[in-house]
N, C-alpha and C positions, 0 to 999 in steps of 0.2 A: 504494499500499500504505499503511495506516494504522500508527500506533505499536502499536495493539491487535493488529493482525495479526502485526507483527513480534514482539511479546512473547507470541504464541499465547494470547491471551485468547479465549474463546468466549462469545457471547451466551447467558445462561441465563434471562433475564426481559426482557420488552418490555412494560411497563405504561404505559398511557395513562390519565391521570387529570387531574381538575381539582380544584384544592384551595381550599377555603373557609375562611377563618380569621376568627373572631369573638373579641372580647376584652371582658370586663367584670370590674371589680373584680379585676385581676391574674389573672384566670383565662382561659385560651386554650382556645377550642372550635374544633377543626378537623374538617372533613368532607372526606374524599377521595373524589370520585365517579369511579370507574374505569370506563372504557369497555372496556377489555381487561385483565383479565377484568371481566365486568360485575358490580359490586358496589359498595357504599358502605362505608366504613370511618369511623368517628368516634373522635376522641382528645380527651380532656380534660386539660389540663396546668396546672400553676401550683402554689402552695404547697399542701402535702398537707393541712393543716387545712382551707383553703378548698375545695379540691377534693372532699375527703371530705364537708364539710358540704353542697356543692352536690349530689353524687351521691346522698346518702341523703336529704336533705330535699326537693329539687326533682325530681331526675331519675328516682330509683327509682320514685316514684308514677306518673309519666307512662309510663314503660316497662311498668308493670304494666296501666295503664288501657288503653293501646293494644296490649297483648299483643306487644311487641316482644322478640325474642330477643337475649340478650347472651352473650358468651363471657368 
């Protein structure tokens, strides 16, 4: 019996993923490639000014060009 069983914790998510992390100019770009459920999630982290500049100047035009949906 595990500690989780003793404390009566129940499994609510079982996600399998591979995370790819890239860094440039103090901006971190992460891609989580999930196998269960099957999806990809992208995150951009770093100083707000640099991230905003990257997203508006570089990323938004590419998203539009390749017709990629965002939330």
